[in-house]
Structure formats: structure tokens, C-alpha cells
N, C-alpha and C positions, 0 to 999 in steps of 0.2 A: 274452315271456320263457317258456321251456319250463317245464312243471310239474315236470320232473325237477330243476330248479335250486332247488326250494323250500328245501332245506337251507342255501342261502346267505343266506336271508332271516332267519335266526335269530341273527345276529351283532349284539348291542346297539350296536356301534360304528357301524353304518350307519343307525341311526334318524335320521330327518330331521324337523324341526319347523317350519321357516320358514313353509311354506305353511298351517300349521294353527293356530298359536297366536300371541297377542300376545308381543312380546319380553319384557316383564316381566309374566308371566302372574299371579303372586300378587297384584300391586298392583291388578288389575282386580276383585278380589272383596272385599267387606266382609261381616263376619259377619251383618249385618242382611239381607243379600241372600238368605240361606237362608230367612227367614221368609216365610210366605204360604200360600195355598190351592193344593193340588196334586191333580191326577188321577194316581193311582199305578197302574201296571201291572207286575205281577210274575208272570212265566211265564204270562201270559194272564189271571190273576185281576186284578181291578181294583176300585178304590174311591176315596174322596176322603180327603185327609189335610190337616190344618192344623197348621202349625208356627208357634209364637210364641216370640220371644226376649224375655225379660223378667228383669230383675235378674241378668243374667249367665248365665242358663240357658235352654235350649230345653225346651218342653213342648208337647203337642198331643194330637190325637185322629186315629184312622184309622177311617172307616166303610167296612166291607167289604160290597160289593154282595151277595155270595153268601149271607151269613147275616143281613144287615141289623143288624149289631151295631156298637157303637162300642168301640174299644180305646184304651187309653192309649199315648201315644208320648213317648219322651224321645230327646234327641239331643245330640251333642257334635261340635265342629269341631276337627280336628287342628291344634294350634298351629304345627307345623312345616310343615304343608301346608294353608294357609287356605282352599283350594278344596275340600278333602275333608271330608265329613260322614259320621258314623255315626249312624244312628237305629235305635231298637229299638221294635218293636210288641209290647207286653207281653201275655203270656198269650194269644197268638194261636193259631190252629188250633183248631177246635171240638172235635175228638175227643180230642186230647191237648194241652191248653193249655200252650204253651211260648213263651218270648220268641224272636222272630225278629229277627235282626240284618241290617241293610242297610248297605253301605258304598258311597257314591257320590260323584260329583264335580259340583259346580255348574258349569253352562256359563258360561264367562267372557263369551261373546258373548250378550248379551241377559239373562243371569242368570235365565232363565225355565224351566230344567229341570235335573234331576239324573238321572244314569244311572250304573249300576255293577252290583254283584253282591250277591246274598244266598245263604245256605246253608239248605238244609232237608234233614233226615235225612242229613247228611253229603255232600250233593250240591250243587254250585254251580248258581245260576240267575241269569238276568239280570233286571233291572228298569229302569224309567225312570218319572220323575214330572214332570208338566208343569204349569206355572202357567196356561197358556193353556186354552182350552175343552176339553171332553171329546172325546177322540179315539175314534171308533167303529172298533173292530176286529171281526173276524168272531167267530162264537160260539166259546165255549171248547172245545167238542168233548168226546168221551167218552174220549179216550186209548186207543182200541182199537188204534191203529196206532203202533208204536214209531217213534222218530225214525231215519230213514235218511239217508245222504248226499244223496239226491235231494231231500229236503225243503228243503235249504238253497238249491237253485237257484232263480233267479227275478230279477226286477228290483225294486230297493228304493229308497225315499227315505231318504237317510242324513243324520243330523244328528250331526256330531262337534264337541263343545264348542260347539254352538249354530250352527255353520256348515252350510248345506245343501249337499247333493251327491246324486248318484245312483250306484248301484253295481249291477252285473249279475254274477251268478254262473251259469256254465254247468253244466248237469247233467253228472254224471260217474258212472262205475261204480266208482270207487275213492274213497279218502278225500282224494285231491288234486283240487283244482278250479282253474279259471282264470276270469278275468272282466275287466271294464272299470270303471274309476272315472271319473266326469265331474264337473268343477266349473269354473264360470266359463269355459266354452268350451275347457277343457283336458282331454284324455283320457289316462289313465294305465292301464298294465297292472296286473292283480291276480292274485296267486296265493294260494290258501287251502288249509288242511288241516283236515279234521274229526278230532277227537280219537278215538283208538282205545279210550280208557278211559271218556270221558264222551261218549256219542253225540250230545248236543245242544250240545257245545262246538265252536267253530270259531276258528281263528287265520287272520286275513286280513292279507296284506302288500300294500301299495300301492307299486308300483314308480314312483318319481319320475323325472322327466326328468334330474335331476342324477346319477342312478345310485344314489341312496340309497333307503331304505325307511321306511314308517310301518307299525307293527305294531298290529293291533287284535285283542282277545280277546273273543269274544262268545258268548251262549248263546241258541239258538233256543228260542222259547216252545214247549213240548213238545206241547201239545195242539192249539192252533190252528195252529201252525207258520207264523205270519204275521208274526213280528217277531223281531229279534235285538237284544240289549242287552248292554252290558259296558263295557270300558274300553280306552283307547288308551294305549300306553306308549312312552316314549322315554327312555333313560338311567334316571334315578331318579324321573322325574316321570310322572304319569298324569292322564288326563282321561276324561270319560265320553262315550259315544256310544250312539245307538240307531238302528235302521233298520227301516222298515215296508215289507213286501212289497206291491207294487201289481199285479204280474202274475207 
């Protein structure tokens, strides 16, 4: 599909879900599935988080690797969307202690990860949290180089709602990019657009063989530039995804 046809991918009536999600998505998630020990990665920072569900409430702690401190965590699950969780790390950020809010989606497949979006200083950023073992990413970096469209290019291991795939984005001199999505032996075309307002935000559309599209909005980790995390949307429903660059 030509990159110039990107504008046609933004029509919500064309979102396709059959290949990505269970038919009855909400029934696959129980509130107790959110509890557990997580490795949390947010824009390249990382630490460990424990969520406990007790007496109808979530509580826990987050231990941040950068400053080796423990922070209080509270959380709530959206009653209308039982796979969506909002958790707050209280009095976070060492210089100006503020509450940082994370909104994510528990993976229905495996129930072993949460991915979504957080906001810091008015800017959106991606995050993901895994119940499985620690995932080694490259060093955080010094942030000396601003995010450019070329930094999105590469080959990724993609996990959307817990289902594995690969995604390749070709380098481009503009905000528009093309690529390839592969899963279970099936290859699909990809068109992506880097935001002109938020340089680390990208919208990825996967062109399905049915002629329909799946739309992902993600945020490149700004300093290491080695991962993208965010949410996948179709109609009024969302789920989480993250993708790790391996080349």
C-alpha cells in the first residue's frame, strides 16, 4: 500500500479485530489477574512493582532502579472496561515529587503484562509492565539526541494483547513510513505516521488481507530509542501493546 494512502487508514469504521482478540474479550480478564510482581519500563526507566488486591482495593509498591527508593502505589480497574487499569505511583520523581498516573491494559492472552500510556509534564509516554523475568534493554542514554523519524526504523518483536509477532519499519526522510507485519506465517503491509506535535509518538496501521486495518498508537522510549509501547484501538475498545527493537 502506498504511503500516500495513509489518510485512508484513519477511518474508525475500518478497524479490524478478529485476528487480534478473543471474541468475548472482557470475559477473559478477572480483577485478580492484575495482582502480581511486575518489571515496569516507562520511557526507558525501569524498576519493580508489586500490586496486591485485598478487601476490594489495590495497593502496592514501586522500587525505582534509578534512585533505589520505594514508592507507594494505588490502582483501580475500570468497571466498564474490566481489562483497563489505572495505577498511580505516589510522590514520584525525585526533584519535584508528584503523583504519576499510568493507564494500561492487561493482556488477555497470558495475563502476564500490562501496556499503555503515562503522562509527565504534559507529554504522553509509553510504558509496559511484565510479570515474567527482567527484560534487559540497552542503557538509558543521556538524551543528547532528540527523537527523529529515523529512530523509529528497525525490526521489532511485537506483543499486542499478549500475542507475539514481528514488525519492521523502513527508514524514511519524512513523517510517513512503511513496513511489514508478520504473525503465524502471514505477512501484512504496514503504514505509519510520526506525530508532528509529539516527536516520539507514532501511529501504526496494519493493513489486513480483508482490506481492513488495525490501528496502534505508541511512544518510542525517548533516550534509549529501543522500544515502543502504547495501545491498540478498534471502535470504542482498546488493548495494550509493546514492541522491542532487535535490529
